[in-house]
C-alpha positions as CSV (number, residue, x, y, z in Angstrom):
1,M,-6.6,-7.5,29.2
2,K,-3.8,-5.4,27.7
3,Q,-5.0,-2.1,26.2
4,V,-3.4,-1.3,22.8
5,C,-3.7,2.1,21.1
6,M,-2.8,2.1,17.4
7,I,-2.1,5.5,15.8
8,T,-2.2,6.1,12.1
9,H,-2.5,9.0,9.6
10,D,-4.5,6.8,7.2
11,A,-7.7,8.7,6.1
12,P,-10.4,8.1,5.1
13,H,-9.4,4.4,4.6
14,I,-7.3,2.5,7.2
15,D,-4.8,0.1,5.7
16,R,-5.7,-3.6,5.8
17,R,-2.3,-4.3,7.4
18,I,-3.4,-2.3,10.5
19,L,-6.8,-3.9,10.7
20,L,-5.5,-7.4,10.4
21,Q,-3.1,-6.7,13.3
22,A,-5.9,-5.3,15.4
23,K,-8.1,-8.3,14.6
24,T,-5.4,-10.8,15.5
25,L,-4.6,-9.0,18.8
26,I,-8.3,-8.9,19.8
27,K,-8.6,-12.6,19.0
28,N,-5.7,-13.2,21.4
29,G,-7.1,-11.3,24.3
30,Y,-6.0,-7.7,23.7
31,D,-8.2,-4.7,23.6
32,V,-7.5,-2.5,20.6
33,S,-8.3,1.1,19.7
34,I,-7.3,2.8,16.5
35,I,-6.9,6.6,16.5
36,Y,-6.9,8.2,13.1
37,P,-7.7,11.6,11.5
38,F,-11.1,10.9,9.9
39,G,-13.2,8.4,7.9
40,D,-15.5,5.5,8.4
41,A,-15.0,2.2,10.2
42,N,-14.1,-0.6,7.7
43,S,-17.1,-2.8,7.1
44,D,-14.9,-5.7,6.1
45,F,-13.8,-5.9,9.7
46,A,-17.2,-5.4,11.3
47,N,-18.0,-7.1,14.6
48,V,-14.4,-8.0,15.4
49,G,-14.2,-5.6,18.3
50,I,-12.0,-2.8,17.0
51,K,-12.6,0.5,18.7
52,Y,-12.4,3.3,16.0
53,I,-11.5,6.7,17.4
54,P,-11.4,9.5,14.7
55,I,-10.2,12.9,15.8
56,M,-12.7,14.5,13.4
57,Q,-15.6,13.3,11.3
58,Q,-14.3,14.5,7.9
59,L,-11.7,16.7,6.2
60,S,-13.1,20.2,6.1
61,V,-11.9,23.8,5.6
62,K,-11.5,24.0,9.3
63,N,-8.6,21.6,9.1
64,G,-6.5,24.1,7.3
65,L,-3.4,22.8,5.5
66,S,-4.6,19.3,4.9
67,F,-7.9,20.5,3.3
68,F,-6.0,23.1,1.2
69,K,-3.5,20.5,0.0
70,K,-6.2,18.0,-1.0
71,T,-8.2,20.7,-2.8
72,L,-5.1,21.9,-4.8
73,R,-4.2,18.3,-5.8
74,I,-7.7,17.8,-7.2
75,L,-8.0,21.1,-9.0
76,L,-4.5,21.7,-10.4
77,P,-2.7,19.9,-13.2
78,Q,-0.2,17.4,-11.8
79,K,3.0,19.3,-12.9
80,M,1.7,22.6,-11.5
81,Y,0.7,20.9,-8.2
82,V,4.2,19.3,-7.9
83,K,5.9,22.7,-8.5
84,I,3.8,24.5,-5.9
85,K,4.5,21.7,-3.4
86,E,8.2,21.9,-4.1
87,L,8.1,25.7,-3.6
88,Y,6.1,25.3,-0.4
89,F,8.6,23.0,1.1
90,K,11.5,25.3,0.2
91,V,10.0,28.3,1.9
92,A,7.6,27.0,4.5
93,K,7.9,25.6,8.0
94,N,8.9,21.9,7.6
95,D,9.2,20.6,11.1
96,F,5.6,19.6,11.6
97,I,3.4,16.4,11.7
98,D,-0.2,16.6,10.4
99,Y,-2.8,16.6,13.2
100,E,0.0,16.4,15.8
101,E,-1.8,18.1,18.7
102,E,-5.2,16.5,18.0
103,L,-3.7,13.0,17.9
104,K,-1.7,13.7,21.1
105,V,-4.8,14.8,23.0
106,K,-6.8,11.9,21.8
107,S,-4.1,9.4,22.6
108,L,-3.9,10.6,26.2
109,E,-7.6,10.6,27.0
110,K,-7.1,7.0,28.2
111,K,-4.0,5.2,29.5
112,Y,-3.0,2.4,27.2
113,D,-0.4,-0.4,28.0
114,I,1.0,-0.3,24.4
115,Y,1.1,2.5,21.9
116,V,1.6,1.4,18.2
117,A,2.9,3.9,15.6
118,H,1.9,2.9,12.1
119,D,4.5,4.6,10.0
120,L,7.0,7.4,10.8
121,P,4.6,10.4,11.1
122,A,2.7,8.5,13.9
123,L,5.9,7.7,15.8
124,L,6.2,11.1,17.3
125,I,2.6,10.8,18.7
126,A,3.0,7.2,20.0
127,H,6.4,8.0,21.5
128,Y,5.0,11.0,23.3
129,A,2.0,9.1,24.7
130,A,4.1,6.1,25.7
131,K,6.6,8.4,27.6
132,Q,3.7,10.2,29.4
133,N,2.1,6.9,30.5
134,G,5.1,4.7,31.0
135,S,3.8,2.4,28.3
136,K,5.5,0.1,25.7
137,L,6.2,1.6,22.3
138,V,5.7,-0.4,19.1
139,Y,6.8,0.9,15.6
140,D,5.3,-0.7,12.5
141,S,7.0,0.9,9.5
142,H,5.0,0.1,6.4
143,E,7.8,1.3,4.2
144,F,11.2,2.9,4.3
145,F,9.6,6.3,4.8
146,T,12.7,8.5,4.5
147,G,13.6,6.8,1.3
148,Q,10.7,8.2,-0.7
149,I,11.3,10.6,-3.6
150,A,8.4,12.7,-2.4
151,L,10.4,13.8,0.6
152,Q,12.8,16.5,-0.4
153,G,15.2,19.0,1.2
154,N,14.4,20.3,4.7
155,R,11.2,18.1,4.9
156,K,13.3,15.0,4.3
157,Q,15.9,16.1,6.8
158,F,13.2,16.7,9.4
159,F,11.9,13.1,9.2
160,Q,15.4,11.6,9.1
161,N,16.3,13.5,12.3
162,L,12.9,12.5,13.9
163,E,13.4,8.8,13.2
164,K,17.0,8.9,14.3
165,K,16.0,10.5,17.6
166,L,13.1,8.2,18.4
167,I,13.9,4.8,17.0
168,Y,16.2,3.7,19.9
169,D,13.3,4.1,22.3
170,V,11.2,1.6,20.4
171,D,10.4,-1.6,22.3
172,L,9.2,-3.6,19.3
173,F,9.9,-2.8,15.7
174,F,8.1,-4.3,12.6
175,T,8.6,-3.7,8.9
176,V,7.3,-5.3,5.7
177,N,10.2,-7.3,4.3
178,E,13.8,-8.3,4.8
179,D,15.4,-5.8,2.4
180,I,13.7,-2.9,4.0
181,A,14.6,-4.3,7.4
182,N,18.2,-4.3,6.3
183,L,17.9,-0.6,5.2
184,F,17.0,0.3,8.8
185,V,19.9,-1.8,10.2
186,N,22.4,0.0,7.9
187,E,20.9,3.4,8.5
188,Y,20.7,3.2,12.4
189,G,22.9,0.3,13.4
190,I,20.0,-1.4,15.2
191,A,19.0,-5.0,15.5
192,P,17.0,-6.2,12.5
193,P,13.3,-5.3,12.8
194,Q,10.8,-8.2,12.9
195,V,9.4,-8.8,9.4
196,L,5.6,-8.9,9.1
197,L,4.4,-9.4,5.5
198,N,1.5,-7.5,3.9
199,S,-0.4,-10.8,3.8
200,I,-4.1,-11.5,3.4
201,E,-6.3,-13.9,5.4
202,E,-6.1,-17.3,3.8
203,N,-9.8,-18.0,4.5
204,E,-10.8,-15.0,2.4
205,Q,-13.9,-16.0,0.5
206,I,-13.4,-15.3,-3.2
207,S,-16.1,-15.4,-5.8
208,S,-14.7,-14.5,-9.1
209,V,-16.4,-11.5,-10.9
210,N,-17.0,-12.0,-14.6
211,L,-15.0,-9.0,-15.9
212,Y,-15.9,-10.0,-19.5
213,K,-19.6,-9.4,-18.7
214,K,-18.9,-6.3,-16.7
215,L,-16.8,-4.8,-19.6
216,G,-18.9,-6.1,-22.4
217,I,-16.0,-7.9,-24.1
218,H,-15.5,-11.4,-25.5
219,E,-14.3,-14.2,-23.2
220,S,-11.5,-15.0,-25.6
221,K,-9.7,-11.9,-24.4
222,N,-6.8,-12.0,-22.0
223,I,-7.2,-9.4,-19.2
224,I,-4.2,-7.6,-17.9
225,L,-5.2,-6.0,-14.6
226,Y,-3.7,-3.0,-12.8
227,Q,-5.5,-2.4,-9.4
228,G,-4.8,0.4,-6.9
229,G,-4.4,4.1,-6.7
230,F,-4.0,6.2,-9.9
231,L,-1.0,8.1,-8.5
232,E,2.1,9.7,-9.9
233,D,5.4,7.9,-10.0
234,R,3.8,4.5,-10.6
235,N,4.5,4.2,-14.4
236,L,0.8,4.4,-15.1
237,E,0.9,6.8,-18.0
238,I,3.4,4.6,-19.9
239,L,1.4,1.5,-19.0
240,V,-1.7,3.0,-20.6
241,Q,0.3,4.0,-23.6
242,S,1.6,0.5,-24.0
243,A,-2.0,-0.8,-24.6
244,Q,-1.8,0.4,-28.2
245,Y,0.9,-2.3,-28.9
246,L,-0.9,-5.2,-27.2
247,E,-1.8,-8.1,-29.4
248,E,-5.4,-8.4,-30.6
249,N,-6.6,-10.7,-27.8
250,N,-4.9,-8.8,-25.0
251,I,-6.5,-5.8,-23.1
252,L,-5.5,-3.7,-20.2
253,V,-8.0,-3.0,-17.3
254,M,-7.3,-0.2,-14.9
255,L,-9.2,-0.7,-11.6
256,G,-8.9,2.1,-9.1
257,Y,-9.2,5.8,-8.6
258,S,-7.3,9.0,-7.6
259,F,-5.8,12.2,-9.0
260,L,-4.4,10.8,-12.3
261,E,-7.6,9.2,-13.5
262,D,-8.6,12.0,-15.8
263,K,-5.1,12.3,-17.3
264,L,-4.9,8.5,-17.9
265,K,-8.3,8.6,-19.7
266,K,-7.2,11.5,-21.8
267,I,-4.1,9.5,-22.9
268,A,-6.3,6.5,-23.9
269,K,-8.8,8.8,-25.8
270,K,-6.0,10.5,-27.7
271,L,-4.6,7.2,-28.8
272,N,-8.1,6.0,-29.7
273,I,-7.7,2.9,-27.5
274,I,-10.2,3.6,-24.7
275,H,-12.9,0.9,-24.6
276,K,-10.9,-0.9,-27.2
277,K,-7.5,-1.8,-25.7
278,V,-7.8,-0.2,-22.3
279,Y,-10.8,-0.1,-20.0
280,F,-11.3,1.8,-16.7
281,M,-13.3,0.5,-13.8
282,D,-14.2,2.4,-10.6
283,R,-12.7,1.6,-7.3
284,V,-14.3,-1.2,-5.3
285,T,-14.3,-1.9,-1.6
286,Q,-11.6,-4.1,0.0
287,K,-14.3,-6.7,0.6
288,E,-15.1,-6.8,-3.2
289,L,-11.6,-6.3,-4.5
290,L,-10.3,-9.9,-4.6
291,N,-13.4,-11.0,-6.4
292,Y,-12.5,-8.6,-9.2
293,T,-8.8,-9.6,-9.1
294,A,-9.7,-13.3,-9.6
295,G,-11.4,-12.4,-12.9
296,A,-8.1,-11.3,-14.5
297,T,-5.7,-13.4,-16.6
298,I,-2.6,-11.7,-15.2
299,G,-1.9,-8.9,-12.8
300,V,0.7,-6.1,-13.4
301,I,2.9,-4.2,-10.9
302,P,4.4,-1.4,-13.0
303,Y,6.2,0.7,-10.3
304,P,9.5,2.2,-11.3
305,D,12.6,2.0,-9.0
306,I,12.5,5.8,-8.4
307,D,13.7,5.6,-4.8
308,L,14.9,3.1,-2.2
309,N,11.4,2.7,-0.8
310,T,9.9,1.6,-4.1
311,K,12.9,-0.4,-5.3
312,Y,12.5,-2.7,-2.2
313,C,8.7,-2.5,-1.9
314,T,6.4,-5.5,-1.5
315,P,3.1,-3.8,-2.3
316,N,-0.4,-4.9,-1.2
317,K,-1.3,-5.7,-4.8
318,M,1.3,-8.4,-5.0
319,F,-0.4,-10.3,-2.1
320,E,-3.8,-9.6,-3.6
321,F,-2.8,-11.2,-6.9
322,I,-1.3,-14.2,-5.0
323,T,-4.4,-14.7,-2.9
324,A,-6.7,-14.5,-5.9
325,E,-4.3,-17.0,-7.7
326,V,-3.5,-14.7,-10.5
327,P,0.1,-14.8,-12.1
328,I,2.0,-11.5,-11.9
329,V,4.0,-9.4,-14.3
330,A,6.3,-6.9,-12.6
331,N,8.9,-4.2,-13.5
332,E,12.2,-6.1,-13.6
333,K,13.8,-3.2,-11.5
334,L,11.7,-3.9,-8.4
335,V,14.4,-5.8,-6.5
336,T,12.4,-7.3,-3.6
337,A,9.2,-8.1,-5.5
338,S,11.2,-9.8,-8.3
339,K,13.2,-11.8,-5.8
340,I,10.1,-13.2,-4.1
341,L,8.2,-13.9,-7.4
342,K,11.3,-15.7,-8.8
343,K,11.7,-17.8,-5.7
344,L,8.0,-18.8,-5.8
345,N,8.0,-19.1,-9.6
346,I,4.7,-17.3,-10.0
347,G,5.5,-14.3,-12.2
348,Y,7.4,-12.6,-15.0
349,F,9.7,-9.6,-15.0
350,I,9.7,-7.2,-18.0
351,S,11.2,-3.9,-19.1
352,F,9.3,-0.8,-18.5
353,E,11.6,1.4,-20.5
354,S,9.0,2.3,-23.2
355,P,5.4,1.6,-24.1
356,K,6.6,-0.9,-26.8
357,S,8.9,-2.8,-24.4
358,I,6.0,-3.1,-21.8
359,A,3.6,-4.4,-24.5
360,D,6.2,-6.9,-25.8
361,G,6.8,-8.2,-22.3
362,L,3.0,-8.5,-21.5
363,N,2.3,-10.2,-24.9
364,Q,5.1,-12.7,-24.3
365,S,4.1,-13.4,-20.7
366,L,0.5,-14.1,-21.8
367,L,1.8,-16.6,-24.3
368,E,4.0,-18.4,-21.7
369,I,1.4,-18.8,-18.9
370,K,-0.5,-21.0,-21.3
371,N,2.5,-23.3,-21.5
372,V,3.5,-23.3,-17.9
373,S,1.2,-24.4,-15.1
374,F,1.2,-21.7,-12.4
375,L,-1.8,-22.9,-10.5
376,E,0.1,-25.3,-8.2
377,N,2.9,-22.8,-7.5
378,I,0.4,-20.0,-6.7
379,K,-1.6,-22.2,-4.4
380,K,1.6,-23.1,-2.5
381,A,2.6,-19.4,-2.4
382,K,-0.9,-18.4,-1.1
383,Q,-0.5,-20.8,1.8
384,K,3.1,-19.9,2.5
385,L,2.5,-16.1,2.5
386,S,-0.9,-16.2,4.2
387,W,-1.8,-14.0,7.2
388,G,-2.1,-17.2,9.3
389,N,1.7,-17.5,9.3
390,Q,2.1,-13.8,10.1
391,E,-0.3,-14.0,13.1
392,N,2.1,-16.3,15.0
393,I,5.0,-13.8,14.5
394,L,2.8,-10.9,15.7
395,I,1.5,-12.6,18.8
396,D,4.9,-14.1,19.8
397,S,6.4,-10.6,19.5
398,Y,3.7,-8.9,21.6
399,Q,3.9,-11.6,24.3
400,K,7.7,-10.9,24.6
401,L,6.9,-7.3,25.5
């Protein structure tokens, strides 16, 4: 039985993409361990045989920089936090990887046949362990990491140099879509990485939650759903502002959590639209999420094209909407997402230039889905983009190692 060690910086929640790969490998005779900073084992993947190995039980003051960074992000206003972060990266040491030594130690406690780096920060750890043990090295890049606007100056240069140094030693390389694969080809002159989509298991049991009852609203309303993290650079402020221009029967539901939540609620209260045109729902578990998604009329992906990584992203929520058979409205500037949705004919593309243009696009989309039958197209897309099709790619690639 081949021993596989996956390394990720995800904490406290491990990405479903990682867990699905682990589950598939175990099903095909591999032994899989996941080393990560801290957090709980995902109950959605209970009893599938994944060995969870956290390097610590939780984030605490003993963990220094990471604890300090998280505390500042919670306590400080967003603009102040961003300015402090920018100043830090100008004057502080930039050539470091979070939890580097702890992850290295843990990855060498046992000899594994294959080390898998999930995203660029983990590549340094997996590369080191693979070299020490003469093992195979797999790199799964969940995004074009160095193309993120959040990386600036010396910090960006550090990660670019790191990837350029290590990428040629990779034995097997995955990424999330063809456009991002091409970015890696152009950047490093390598063979195209193998594309592995952020798909969901097609046998996922979905039992639609009655959002009307949950929110206390009339069933004649059309529900526009945003689900995911309430984070900066996602067009969430302008999305909430757009709710004031929605037609009478259309409402916006924000399902998620994170640092922008209070700010978004303040915007809605100031416009006097909270609990009228925009509703907030607390984050739910991955196991529950698709049940909530299925209760929506339409799903929205508002991300702006602020950097290469976002411009060519295919976010988890796109596959969640498809699996729950919910039509999608996306920012027209998201190149890859728009390309896929147009090809499958399961979504609309609107301008996110202003609150009014967003509302106009959403209002029009909700009118059109009543005249166009999306159900058949979405069912076909759900089958085509399912994890079952990705499993074959994953296993074939690992067997070739």
